[in-house]
N, C-alpha and C positions, 0 to 999 in steps of 0.2 A: 547473414550476421551471426547466426547461432554457431555456424561452423568455424567462423574466425574467432569468436569469443572463447570457445572451448580451449584451443591451444594457448591463448593468452592467459586464461585462468590456470592452465597446467604449468605454464612457465612461472607465473607469480607464486604458485604454491611451492614449486621446486626451489625458487629463490628464497622463500620464507624458511623452508626446511634447511636449506644450505646455511643461511645466516644464523639459524637457531642452533645448528650443530657445530658451527665454525669455532666458537670458543673452546668447546670440549675437545674437538679434534686438534686444535692448535696446541693445547697443553700436552696431549698424548704424543703427538708427532714430535714436538720439541724434546720430550723426554727420551723418545726412541733415538732421535738424532744425537742427543747428548750421550747416550749410552754407547752408540756405535763409534762416535768420535773418541770417547775415552778408551774403548777397546783397541782402536788403532794406535792411540798414543802409548798405552801401557805395554802393548805387545811389541812395539818398536823399542821402547826404553828398557823394559825388564827382560824381554825375550832375547835380545841381542847382546846382553851384558857378557863380559868375559868372566869365565869361571877361574878363579885363582885359588890355589891351595894355600890356606892360611896356616899359621903356626898352631892354632888351636886344633885344627883338623889333623895335623900331623901328630900332635901329642895324643889325641884321641885314638888314632890308629896304633900308635906304639903301646898305649895302655891296654888296648884290646888284644894285641898280639901277646903281650906279657901275661895277661890274664888267661889266655888260652893255653900257653905253655905251662903256666903254673898248675892249671887244672889237669893237664895231661901227665905232668910229672908226679903230682901228688895223688893220682888216682889209686885208690885202694879198694879193699873189700867193702868198706862202709860207703856204699854208693849214695845213700840218702843224705848223709851228712855233707858229702862233697857237692851234691846237687843244691842243697840249701845255701852253702857258701858261694857257689858259682852264681846262683840267682841274685843274692844280695849284692855281690860285686858287680855283676853285669847291670843291675838296676841302677846302682849309683853311678856307673860309668855312662850309661845312656841318658841319665838326667842332665849330664853336662854337655850332651851333644846338641848341635844346632840342626834343625830339620832342613835347613838350606843346603847342608853338605850332601844330602841324599836325593836332591831334586835336580833334574835337568831343566834349565830355564826355558829351552825351546819347547819342551813338552808342556810345562806348567803354564807358560805365558803365550800360548797360541791365541788366535783371535777369539775363539769361543771361551777359552779359559780366562782371557782378559775381560771379555764381556760378562762372564760370570762374576769376576771380581768387581767390576763396575756396578753391577746390580746389587751386590752385597754392600757396596759403599753407600750409594744414595738411598737404599732402603734401610740403612742403619742396622742391618742384621750382623754383618761382620763375623763370619764363622771362625776365622783365625787360621785356617789352613792355607790361605793364599794371602800374601802381603808383600808390599814392595821391599826390596833389599837395597837398591842403590839410593844415594842421597837425593838425586834429582827426582827419582820416583816417589820418594816420601814427601818431598815438597809439593810435587804435582798432585799427589793423592790428597793432601790437605786442601789445596786450591780447588780440586775437583769436587771434594765433599762440600766445600763452602758454598758452591753454587748449585750442586746437584741435590742436596738435601732439601733446601727450600722449594726447588722445582718439584721434587717428589711429593712434598707435603701439599703443594698447590694442586697437583693432580689428584691426590687423595681427597682433598676438600671438595674439589669440583665433582669428582665421581661420587663422593659421599652424598652430595646434594641429590644426585639422580637416584641413588639407592634409598635415601631418606624419603624422597617423594614416592617411590614405588612401595616402600614399606608402610608409610602412613596411609596411602590410598588403599592398599590391600587390607590393612588393619581396620580402617574405617568402613570399607565395604563389608568386611566380615561382621563388624559390629551391627551395621544396619540390617544385614541379612538375618543375624541372630535376633535382633529386636523385632523384625517383621514376623519371624517364625513364632516368637513368644506371643506377639500381639494377636496373630491368627489363632493360636491355641486358646488364649484367654478370652478373646472377643466372641460373643455369641452372634447368631444370625440376626436377631431383631435389633440389637444395639448397633451392629455394624451397618445395617441398612438405614437406620435413622441418621447415623453420622454421615453416611454418603449422601443422603438427601439434603442434609444441612449444608454440606460442602458444595453440592451442585447449585443450591439456591444462592449461596454466597458468591459463587463464581459467575452465575447468570446476572447478578446485580452489578458486578464489577466490569463485565465485558461491554464495551461501547463500540458499535460498528462505525458510526460517522461522528467524529468530534465536531462540536458546534462552536460558533464564534460567541463572543460575549453578548452581542446584540441578540442573537438567537436564543441564548440562555435566558436573557431578561424577558424576551417575548414569551418563552415557554413557562415563565413563572406563574402565569394565570392558570395554566392547567395543573400546576403542582401545588396550588394553594390549599386544595382539599386534603393533601397528604400531611402526615405529621412533619414537624419542623426538623426533626432529627434526620429523617430519610431525605428530605429536600436538600439539606446541607451536604450530606454524603454524596448524593448524585451530582450536585453542582461542583463539588471539589474534584470528583473523578473526571467530570467532563473537562474541567480546566486543565487537569494534568494531562489528559489525552491530547488536548489541543496544543499544549506546550511541547509535548513530545513530537507531534507532527511538525511543528515549526522548527524544531532543532534538526530534524532529519535532512532537509535539503541543504543545510550548511555543510554537513558531512559529505554529501554527494558533490557539492561544489569544490570542496577541498580535494576530494579524490580526483575530480576532473582537472584541477590545477596541477596536481602531482603528475597526472598522466601527460598533460601538455608540456610540463616543465620537468625534464628528467633530473635536473640538478637538485630540486627540492626532494624528489623521491630518494635520491642517493643520500642526501643529508639525513632524511628520516630513517633510512636503513642503517646508516652508520651510528646514529644515536641509539637505535634499538640494540645494535651489537655491543655498544659501550655499556648500555644498561645491563646486558647479560653478564658482562665482566664484573660490574658492580654488585650483582646479586649473588656472587659466589659465597657460599657458606650460610646463606639466609635460610634455605630449606633445612639444613642440618640443625640450625638453632631452634627451629619450630617443631622439630620431630618430638613426638610424645607417644611412645609405645612402651609397654611393660618391659622391664629389664630381663624378666624371666624368658620372654619371647626371644630377645636377642641372644641370650645364653643358649637357648635351644637351637637357634639358627647357626650359631658358631659350632656347636657340638655336631650337628648334622653335616655342616660344611667340611669340618676337619675329618669326620668319619668317612665321608665319600673319598677324599684324597688318600686317607690311610688305607683304604681298601684297594686303591689302584697303584699306589707307589711301590709296594713290594714286587709288582710285576717288572719294574725297571731295576730297582735296587734289590739284589738277591740277598744282601746281608741284613735286610730289614724284615721284621714281621709287622703285624698290625699295630701292636703296642709301640714299637720303636718308630714306626711311620707316624703314628698319632702324636707322639712326643716331639718328633722332628718338625711336623707341621705347626704344632702349637708354639714351639720355640721360635720358628721362623716368622709366623704371622704376628707374634707379639714383639718382634725385632730384638729378642734377647740374644740368640745366636751364640750359644756356648762354644760350639765347634766340636763337641764330644761325639756327635753323630755326623759322619761325613758322607758325602755323595761320591760314589764311584764313577758316575757318568754325569759330569757337569752340563753336558749338552741337553740332557733331559730337563735340567733346571731352567733352561731358556724357554722350552715349551711349557714349563711349569710356572713361568713368570706371570702369565695372565691370571692364573689361579691365585698366585701370591698377592698380586695387586688388588684383586677384588676381595680376597680374604683380609688383607690389611685394612681395607676400607670398612669392612664389616666389624672388625675388631676395634677400629677407630671410632665407629658409631657407638659400639657398646661401651667403650671407655668414656665417651662423651656423655652418654646417658647415665652411667655410673657416677660420673663427676657431678652431674646435676642432682642426682638423688642424694649424694653425700653432702652437697651444699644445703639442700633442704633439711636433711637430718641435723646438720650442725646448727642451722638456724633454730630449729625446734629445741635442741638441747640447750643452746645459749639463752633463748627466751624463757625456757622452763627454769634454768638456774637463776636467771635474773629475777623472775617472779618469786622464787623461793627466798632470795636474799633481800628482797624489799621489805622494809619494816611494816608491820601490820598497823592499820589505822586504829587509833584508840578513840573510843566514843566517851566523851565527858558528859556528865549529867548537867542539865541546864539549871 
């Protein structure tokens, strides 16, 4: 019997773990599938578009040719003055240029480039160096963002619950450990031993080996009459509680036997638990209460680690540029002034960005809660100041 029960227990624990992880994996897998489908769609639409030479592009080439001839004809001994004039003219000319003229669609809108574009869309980063040109591509981009951004926020909220639980438990354990260390330093040997003796006595009074029935309790009252009334009532109350707990336990075992004999009830119970997991999304994030300074420190360390690794991939970045790029990305600002030379590394970098956006999201949530508390205090203080003072009239 023991050998057969162990595999059954292993199967039940695996099922519990699977159904507990199922909602989180469902969200992440749906986001990954959504990103791949978007990459296939945009690579087909934008990557296969026909490159037509527009009238604006021809005008730009003519002006650039005229500017080069003018510079070569008027070249004199005063080189510095000609350089200044050429720089101003060329700057004004290139301000009118469209970056699409100098981009090959097949190179920019490959599968990995399109996947990079989809990640920047539903994460709301939007660097600006990749954007749709065709009319149907722009329409599909709006439709893609309309469904992708809520899905991304749902994943952020779901994963934020996990991070919030880890942070709160770690912070609480750290506080408990700190309080124990302080208590051990402040507590002397004699006082600690007295407290431990009192705790052991209290626990010995509470423990009851065999709960009695009500008739047995009434019969035992004759032996308890010599004790004080206070202790008699306490022991009687504890015995009744123990008896009540013993009576409720077989009902649970019967229900478990009913589930094991009827698999349909077990399935309904499992489905209801999974639905409860979906309903609890965002609850742990609302209950999180850690210092905002701790979150700022976590964000700083998190960005610093990436800023130390990213220059190994992107040679045009140093630590400061990489730190700035990571901060702009995780806060979803995305100016586009710092561009990536290798977008494929961004895909390997996407897991880091997802977790980082969740950490920043938690920090913004905590900052929002602190700001609300601050505003409440300021408004209540101003209201108390503006209230008229009570005048005391003589009787």
